[in-house]
C-alpha positions in Angstrom: 11.2 14.0 5.0 10.1 16.5 2.4 7.9 16.0 -0.6 10.6 17.2 -3.0 12.8 14.3 -2.0 10.5 11.9 -3.8 11.0 13.3 -7.3 12.7 11.5 -10.1 12.7 11.9 -13.9 10.2 9.6 -15.5 10.1 9.6 -19.3 6.5 9.5 -20.5 7.3 6.6 -22.9 8.0 4.3 -19.9 4.5 4.8 -18.5 2.5 1.7 -19.6 -0.7 2.5 -21.4 -1.8 -1.1 -21.8 -1.2 -4.4 -20.0 1.0 -7.1 -21.6 -0.8 -9.9 -23.3 -0.3 -12.2 -20.3 -0.1 -11.0 -16.7 3.1 -12.8 -15.8 5.0 -11.7 -18.9 6.0 -8.6 -16.9 9.5 -8.0 -15.7 10.4 -7.9 -12.0 13.3 -6.1 -10.3 14.4 -7.7 -7.1 16.1 -5.5 -4.5 17.9 -7.1 -1.6 17.6 -4.2 0.8 20.3 -4.9 3.4 23.0 -5.8 0.9 21.7 -3.2 -1.6 22.0 -5.6 -4.5 19.6 -5.8 -7.5 18.6 -8.7 -9.7 16.6 -8.4 -13.0 14.0 -11.1 -13.3 10.6 -12.0 -14.6 7.4 -12.0 -12.5 7.2 -15.8 -13.0 10.5 -16.1 -11.1 8.9 -15.0 -7.8 8.4 -18.7 -6.9 12.2 -18.9 -6.5 12.1 -16.5 -3.5 9.5 -18.2 -1.4 9.1 -21.6 0.2 7.2 -23.6 2.7 5.2 -21.7 5.3 6.1 -18.3 3.9 3.0 -16.1 3.5 2.0 -13.9 0.6 -0.9 -11.5 1.4 -3.2 -10.2 -1.3 -6.3 -8.0 -1.4 -9.5 -9.6 -2.5 -11.3 -6.3 -3.3 -13.0 -5.9 -6.6 -12.8 -2.7 -8.6 -16.2 -1.2 -9.6 -16.8 0.2 -13.1 -17.1 3.3 -11.0 -16.0 6.3 -13.0 -18.9 8.2 -14.4 -18.9 11.5 -16.3 -21.3 14.0 -14.9 -22.3 17.6 -14.7 -23.5 19.7 -11.8 -27.0 21.3 -12.0 -27.3 25.0 -12.9 -23.6 25.6 -13.5 -23.2 22.5 -15.8 -19.6 22.2 -14.5 -18.0 18.9 -15.5 -17.2 16.5 -12.7 -16.1 12.9 -12.3 -18.1 10.7 -10.0 -16.6 7.5 -8.5 -19.0 5.0 -7.1 -17.6 3.7 -3.8 -20.1 1.9 -1.7 -23.6 0.5 -2.2 -25.5 1.5 1.0 -28.6 -0.6 0.0 -32.0 0.8 0.4 -34.7 0.8 -2.2 -33.3 -0.8 -5.4 -29.7 -0.1 -4.5 -30.2 3.7 -5.0 -28.3 4.9 -2.0 -24.5 5.2 -2.4 -21.3 6.7 -1.0 -19.4 8.3 -3.8 -16.3 10.4 -4.3 -16.3 13.4 -6.6 -13.6 15.4 -8.4 -13.5 18.4 -8.1 -15.6 18.3 -4.9 -15.3 22.0 -3.7 -18.8 23.1 -4.9 -20.7 19.8 -4.6 -22.9 20.5 -1.6 -25.8 18.9 0.2 -29.0 19.3 -1.8 -27.2 19.6 -5.2 -28.2 17.4 -8.1 -25.7 15.6 -10.4 -26.7 14.7 -14.0 -24.9 12.0 -15.9 -23.7 12.2 -19.5 -25.8 9.5 -21.0 -29.4 8.9 -22.2 -30.6 7.0 -19.0 -32.0 10.1 -17.2 -30.3 8.9 -14.0 -29.8 11.8 -11.5 -28.0 11.8 -8.1 -29.1 14.0 -5.2 -26.5 14.8 -2.6 -27.7 13.9 0.9 -24.6 14.3 3.1 -20.8 14.9 3.2 -18.7 12.0 4.4 -15.1 13.1 3.7 -13.5 16.0 1.8 -14.4 14.4 -1.5 -17.0 11.9 -0.2 -20.7 12.3 -0.5 -23.7 10.2 0.2 -26.2 10.3 -2.6 -29.7 9.0 -3.6 -30.1 8.1 -7.2 -33.3 9.2 -8.8 -34.4 7.0 -11.7 -37.3 5.4 -13.4 -35.6 2.0 -13.2 -37.3 0.0 -10.6 -35.4 -3.3 -11.3 -31.7 -4.0 -11.9 -30.8 -0.4 -11.1 -27.2 -1.4 -10.0 -26.7 -3.1 -13.4 -27.9 0.0 -15.2 -25.6 2.2 -13.1 -22.6 0.1 -13.8 -23.4 0.0 -17.5 -22.8 3.8 -17.8 -19.6 3.5 -15.8 -16.0 2.8 -16.9 -13.1 1.4 -15.1 -11.4 4.1 -13.1 -8.0 4.1 -14.9 -5.5 6.6 -13.4 -5.1 9.9 -15.3 -1.7 8.9 -16.6 -3.3 6.2 -18.7 -4.3 7.9 -21.9 -5.1 6.4 -25.3 -4.6 8.3 -28.6 -7.8 9.6 -30.1 -6.8 8.7 -33.7 -7.1 5.0 -32.7 -3.7 4.1 -34.3 -2.3 2.8 -31.1 -5.5 0.9 -30.3 -5.3 -0.9 -33.7 -1.6 -1.8 -33.1 -2.4 -3.0 -29.6 -5.4 -5.1 -30.7 -3.2 -7.0 -33.1 -1.2 -8.2 -30.1 -4.1 -8.6 -27.7 -6.6 -10.4 -29.8 -9.0 -11.6 -27.2 -11.2 -8.6 -27.0 -11.3 -4.8 -27.7 -9.4 -2.4 -25.5 -12.4 -1.2 -23.5 -13.5 -4.7 -22.6 -9.9 -5.6 -21.9 -9.7 -3.0 -19.1 -12.7 -4.6 -17.4 -10.7 -7.8 -17.0 -7.2 -6.6 -16.7 -7.8 -3.8 -14.2 -8.9 -6.5 -11.8 -6.7 -9.0 -10.0 -7.3 -12.7 -10.2 -8.4 -12.5 -6.5 -11.2 -9.9 -7.0 -14.3 -11.0 -5.1 -15.7 -8.2 -3.0 -17.1 -5.0 -4.6 -15.8 -1.7 -3.3 -12.6 -0.2 -4.8 -12.3 2.8 -7.1 -8.6 2.0 -7.6 -7.0 -1.3 -8.6 -4.7 -3.2 -6.2 -2.1 -2.6 -8.8 0.8 -4.6 -7.2 -1.1 -7.9 -7.8 -2.2 -7.2 -11.4 0.8 -9.2 -12.7 0.1 -12.2 -10.6 -1.3 -15.1 -12.6 -3.2 -18.3 -11.6 -0.3 -20.5 -12.6 2.1 -18.5 -10.4 -0.2 -18.9 -7.4 -0.5 -22.6 -8.1 3.3 -23.0 -8.2 3.6 -21.1 -4.9 1.0 -23.3 -3.2 2.8 -26.4 -4.5 6.0 -25.1 -2.7 3.9 -24.7 0.5 3.5 -20.9 0.4 0.4 -19.8 2.2 -1.8 -17.5 0.2 -3.4 -15.0 2.6 -6.2 -12.6 1.9 -7.5 -9.4 3.5 -10.1 -6.9 2.2 -9.2 -3.3 1.7 -11.5 -1.2 -0.5 -9.2 1.4 -2.1 -10.3 5.0 -2.4 -8.5 8.0 -3.7 -6.4 8.6 -0.6 -3.3 6.7 -1.8 -3.3 8.6 -5.1 -4.3 12.0 -3.8 -1.8 14.7 -4.9 0.2 15.9 -1.9 0.1 19.7 -1.7 2.5 20.4 1.2 6.3 20.1 1.3 6.2 19.0 5.0 4.9 15.4 4.8 3.8 15.5 8.5 1.1 18.0 7.5 -0.5 15.8 4.9 -3.6 13.9 5.9 -4.5 10.8 4.0 -8.1 9.6 3.6 -9.1 6.5 5.4 -9.9 3.1 3.7 -11.8 0.2 5.2 -9.8 -2.9 6.1 -11.1 -6.4 7.1 -8.7 -9.0 8.5 -10.2 -12.3 9.4 -9.2 -15.1 11.7 -7.7 -17.3 8.9 -5.2 -14.6 7.9 -4.3 -13.9 11.6 -3.5 -17.6 12.1 -1.5 -17.8 8.9 0.6 -14.7 9.7 1.2 -15.4 13.4 2.1 -19.0 12.8 4.7 -18.1 10.1 6.1 -15.4 12.3 6.9 -18.0 15.0 8.7 -20.0 12.4 10.7 -16.9 11.2 9.3 -17.2 7.7 8.8 -14.6 5.0 5.7 -12.5 5.3 5.2 -10.7 2.0 2.7 -7.9 1.6 1.4 -7.4 -2.0 0.6 -3.7 -2.4 0.6 -0.6 -0.3 -2.9 -1.0 0.9 -2.1 -4.4 2.2 1.0 -3.2 4.0 -0.8 -0.4 5.8 -3.7 -2.6 6.6 -1.4 -5.0 8.3 0.5 -2.3 10.1 -2.7 -0.9 11.4 -3.1 -4.0 13.6 0.4 -5.2 14.1 1.7 -5.4 17.7 5.3 -4.7 18.8 6.2 -8.3 18.1 4.7 -8.2 14.6 1.8 -10.5 15.5 -1.6 -9.3 14.1 -5.2 -9.6 15.2 -8.6 -9.6 13.7 -9.9 -6.2 12.5 -12.9 -4.7 10.8 -12.4 -1.0 10.7 -10.6 1.9 8.9 -7.0 2.9 8.4 -5.6 6.3 7.5 -2.0 5.5 8.0 0.4 7.6 6.0 3.7 5.7 5.9 6.9 7.4 4.8 10.6 7.2 6.0 11.6 6.8 8.7 9.2 4.0 9.6 9.7 0.6 11.3 7.8 -2.3 9.8 7.3 -5.1 12.4 5.4 -7.8 10.5 6.4 -7.8 6.8 9.9 -8.7 5.6 9.1 -8.9 1.9 7.2 -6.5 -0.3 5.8 -7.0 -3.8 5.0 -3.7 -5.3 4.9 -1.6 -8.5 6.8 1.3 -10.0 4.9 4.5 -9.0 4.8 8.1 -10.2 7.0 10.7 -8.6 5.7 12.2 -5.4 3.3 9.2 -4.9 2.4 8.2 -1.3 2.9 4.6 -2.5 6.5 5.4 -3.5 7.0 6.9 0.0 5.7 3.7 1.6 8.1 1.7 -0.6 11.0 3.8 0.5 10.0 3.3 4.1 10.3 -0.4 3.7 13.3 -0.8 1.3 15.3 2.2 2.5 15.1 5.7 0.9 18.5 5.6 -0.8 18.2 2.1 -2.0 14.7 2.5 -3.5 15.4 5.8 -5.2 18.6 4.3 -6.7 16.6 1.3 -7.8 14.1 3.6 -9.6 17.0 5.3 -11.4 18.1 1.8 -12.5 14.5 0.9 -13.6 14.5 4.0 -15.8 17.8 3.1 -17.4 16.7 -0.5 -18.0 13.4 0.7 -19.4 11.1 -1.0 -16.9 7.4 -0.2 -17.5 5.9 2.2 -14.9 2.3 2.6 -13.6 -0.7 0.4 -13.1 -0.1 -1.7 -16.2 3.7 -1.7 -15.6 6.3 -4.1 -14.3 6.8 -5.4 -10.7 9.3 -4.6 -7.9 10.1 -7.2 -5.2 11.9 -6.0 -2.1 13.4 -8.5 0.3 14.7 -7.7 3.7 18.1 -9.4 3.3 
């Protein structure tokens, strides 16, 4: 397929700039892919679609406050630094990072941060097109990681922008009274499953899942499965080529343990629903799925770029979000739900004024 086939008209006022007060207040469109029928529900209603021995698989990655404003030495060019992976070493000062723009960030360069901490990063190696290994230079000999995170912010996508005059912020804080907007992002840009540091993007499809929803699912006998996939910039990277076969997506690490393997393979034998929650979960499972759909333990990387036509062999349900035009995640959604059905569902979502983006509403696709 071609890149241009994944365009649709998205009004800017439908792109959510803030989360709702409660996670499960979000709306949820339900697409029955084979019959091509749509229901309009609430995220809380997801418990009606799953039962005993069905499996829902989530990602337990934790988003780092990883976005730092910086400048390159000599040229003073502005860059964004995304902390990706603590490599250990002396006082946690060796890291893998990603940088934007990356073209002129070379080995030996120094990066200065826009704060009063005097922290400097020296580039030691290239890892990917935008990836670098760096050593931080700092006078802080204790709690350096804490100091580093203190100057970072949550890596909200570019389409989340807040008015500079503060009027929208004041209006929002009258609704969301628990804490100011900046602190709110530190909680709500994480899922309730976040445990393991490593992502520079949120597993957005699970952001609307609440603890009460999970409790109700477990009462019904639904198995809650967990994998770890630290999300980089690959799934959000802008695609520059019309021919999708020429696009190379950056790899993300995936860990699938014995418990999840047992949960999935047992439920497959019973012909139960296997629901992936999020694009990174779907491609992590597809990385290890055999022809029969059964999976195996895995600790490695995946660079799968999934778009139609594609045959999924393990999952038969998909909880996802409403993505931007041309998004690789939209392409994966079309691969599972059917291109025509999903794009028509998106048109319906626009007409019904669903909320799009990381803080938006949910989209459940069932293979029936």
